[in-house]
ROTIMI-536865 format. One line per field, with one value per residue: residue number from 0; residue in three letters; x, y, z of N, C-alpha, C in turn. Coordinates in nm, 3 decimals. Each point is the difference from the previous one (the first is absolute). Layout:
% ROTIMI-536865
seq: (NUM;...) .
type: (ala;...) .
n.x: (X;...) .
n.y: (Y;...) .
n.z: (Z;...) .
ca.x: (X;...) .
ca.y: (Y;...) .
ca.z: (Z;...) .
c.x: (X;...) .
c.y: (Y;...) .
c.z: (Z;...) .
% end
This chain:
% ROTIMI-536865
seq: (0;1;2;3;4;5;6;7;8;9;10;11;12;13;14;15;16;17;18;19;20;21;22;23;24;25;26;27;28;29;30) .
type: (ile;cys;lys;lys;tyr;asn;ser;val;gly;glu;cys;thr;glu;trp;thr;thr;leu;gly;asp;ser;gln;val;ile;thr;phe;lys;glu;glu;ala;lys;ala) .
n.x: (6.180;0.074;-0.071;-0.067;0.097;-0.060;0.005;-0.103;0.011;-0.119;-0.060;0.011;0.066;-0.098;0.066;-0.084;0.111;0.005;-0.025;-0.103;-0.041;-0.033;0.043;-0.056;0.094;-0.030;-0.008;0.110;0.053;-0.061;0.045) .
n.y: (2.928;-0.096;0.033;-0.108;-0.072;-0.116;-0.075;-0.036;0.127;-0.016;0.058;0.094;0.086;0.042;0.066;0.091;0.002;0.124;-0.076;0.047;-0.090;-0.049;-0.115;-0.041;-0.082;0.044;0.119;-0.034;-0.053;0.111;0.057) .
n.z: (-3.485;0.046;0.107;0.034;0.058;0.011;0.107;-0.080;-0.007;0.060;-0.106;0.097;-0.075;-0.083;-0.094;-0.052;-0.083;0.038;0.100;0.066;-0.089;0.117;-0.052;0.111;0.037;0.123;-0.057;-0.074;0.112;0.052;-0.110) .
ca.x: (0.130;-0.012;0.057;0.038;0.006;0.000;0.124;0.029;0.026;-0.120;-0.033;-0.114;-0.058;0.032;-0.030;0.006;0.064;-0.089;-0.136;-0.005;-0.055;0.091;-0.067;0.070;-0.015;-0.108;-0.121;-0.014;-0.031;-0.135;-0.082) .
ca.y: (-0.002;-0.045;0.088;-0.079;-0.143;-0.068;-0.076;-0.104;0.065;0.027;0.141;0.027;0.131;0.049;0.138;0.028;0.129;0.094;-0.021;-0.001;-0.126;-0.100;-0.124;-0.087;-0.146;-0.049;0.042;-0.086;-0.132;-0.006;0.020) .
ca.z: (0.064;0.136;0.097;0.120;-0.009;0.129;0.032;-0.102;-0.131;-0.075;0.009;0.088;-0.028;-0.131;-0.036;-0.140;-0.031;-0.066;0.052;0.146;0.041;0.065;0.022;0.093;-0.026;0.079;-0.068;-0.114;0.046;0.044;-0.119) .
c.x: (-0.023;0.068;0.053;-0.006;-0.007;0.121;0.032;0.008;-0.122;-0.034;-0.125;-0.063;0.048;-0.031;0.011;0.057;-0.101;-0.145;0.007;-0.048;0.110;-0.077;0.081;-0.027;-0.120;-0.136;-0.028;-0.046;-0.151;-0.096;-0.038) .
c.y: (-0.043;0.099;-0.079;-0.148;-0.064;-0.090;-0.115;0.062;0.024;0.150;0.015;0.137;0.046;0.145;0.010;0.138;0.096;-0.006;-0.005;-0.137;-0.091;-0.124;-0.087;-0.146;-0.054;0.034;-0.087;-0.136;-0.016;0.005;-0.136) .
c.z: (0.148;0.100;0.122;-0.030;0.137;0.015;-0.101;-0.139;-0.082;0.014;0.089;-0.027;-0.136;-0.016;-0.151;-0.023;-0.071;0.048;0.152;0.054;0.061;0.030;0.092;-0.031;0.073;-0.068;-0.124;0.038;0.038;-0.123;-0.062) .
% end
């Protein structure tokens, strides 16, 4: 589930329901 969107509507922060894991867009881009 997306938590935050940037000015062009891209997801910049993700969260997983039922889990403490939060994946940010920047972290994904570096991988």
